[in-house]
N, C-alpha and C positions, 0 to 999 in steps of 0.2 A: 511420501515426502510431505513436509509442512513447510508453507511459505509465509513470510512476513512481508507486507507490500505496502508501498505509498503510492496513492492515486493523486493526480492533479486534476481537479474539477473544472468545468467549464468556467466558473466564475473566479478561478485562480486559487481556490482554497485547496488545502491538503487533506486527505483522508488516509488513515493507517488502519490495516486490518490483518487478518491472517486466513489462510485457507489451505486445503489439501490438493486442490486443484486451481492452480493460477489462471489459466486460460478460461475455464469455465466460469470462475468467479468475476473475471473482467467482463465477460459477456453478460452475466446476471447484473452486474452494476449498470451496464450501458443499456440493458433492457427496462430499467426502471423497477426491477424486482429485487435489486440488492438492499443494501443498508438505507434506512430512511434518509439518512444525511445525504447520500448521493442521488437519491431519486429526482430531486428538483435541481440538481447540478449537473446534469448530462449534457454532453458526453464526458466520460472520465479516461484519462490517459494514464497508464502505468509508467511511473518514473523511477521506481526502486523495488527491489525485491531481494530477499535472502531465504536460502534454503536450509531446512533443518531435519535431521532425522527424527528427532524426539519432539513431540507436540509440546511438552513442557518448556522446552528450550525456545520454540517458536513463540509460545504465549509469553514468556518472560520477556523476549526482545520486544515484542509488540507493546507491552506496558512500558518498557524503556523509552522506545520511540515516541509514543504518546505524550511523554513527559518532555520531550525536547521542544525547544523553540522552534518556530517557523524557519528561521534562519539555519539552524542546526539540520532540521530535515532537508532543507534545500541544498546544503553542503553535502549531506550524505547522498543525495542523488547525483549531485554534480560528481563526486568522487567515484561512484559506481560507473560513470561513463568515461573515465580516464582509461586510454589504451595502455595497457601494461605490456 
């Protein structure tokens, strides 16, 4: 499984990435061994994720999310928390 995710960093900024193991990737970010961007902005919190069978689909979605505004990313994260 491939995952696209959004993290909220300790300074309030957002980070988007993709992985095949969401829990391990979150632990890597919080250990300071993740992306350069998140190393100085720990701890990070997972606020949104999507699962994809196909790697290409996940990378395409990551590309689209990275081009969203901050407000659009926050709305995406809020919508995910709505109980259906």
